[in-house]
Phi, psi and omega in degrees: 000137181267327179237141182248127183244018169230156179258321176189160175277145173245338175220138177207101178247109186309129177074000185237290188206163176207155172227141177224156178243154177222117175272122179276119183240153181294343182282354183278125184302320184298335179293332183267350185253344184287300174234124181297130179068010178219096187280107174222151177276127181296146179301326180298326179284331173293319177297319178298321178297316179290327177293321177295320177301311181291317182299320178291323176297315180295314179303315179295321180295338179268020181059039173062032178228165180087172180237118184250127177227148174291122184263316179197165178240086185293334181205127173209116180250124177261127177264327177226142182248351186262116168239116187245166176308134183101345180280152177240111180269144174240122177259120179242131180228146176228128177284118179273319181211139171229120178241180181298331184256354179174190182215152175240137186230139169265143185216150170226153174236125180238147173244099189067235179263005181266129176286119179267317184205157175211150180175198183232145175232143178243130179247144177250146173259119182289141184272189185299337180295346177256007186301324183271000180257126181268123174272327180220159174287150180308131177088348183302313184289324176293319175299322179295317176299320177297311183302319182277359174085016182300324182280343176280324186243353187283154176228147177277185184298336179267002180089004177278154180299138177297141178260129176291124186283019183319000000 
């Protein structure tokens, strides 16, 4: 991943659900480029944040193997569109289904106690025809899980602490 739209995980239950937070700060370049003189985080970047939260949960659930990509957004309803500097967003995802070719996730985005958006995301697992193509460098996604604290707060399906696969 080249851009990170979450700051850390607060909940991480392997194969089930995760929550991550994103502090919107005035130092972020995109806030000054979206609307001139009106600093707001674009909805597309909020969707990317919730997709990163879900994608990392799915990747970990697959024992750190395979290639997971966001395939489509069949439903995403925004109730509020403004996330401004000083706001703290919470991305919550629940894996609804995981099949051999992909996964479906329910998601919400909250700004404090206010529901900003809710919807569904569909992820595809790339097949063997992509085996020789690198989406990320080896270890990047596991390093990302470490950076966001998944191994500090995460639990596996039995409720045991997640083990860092070092």
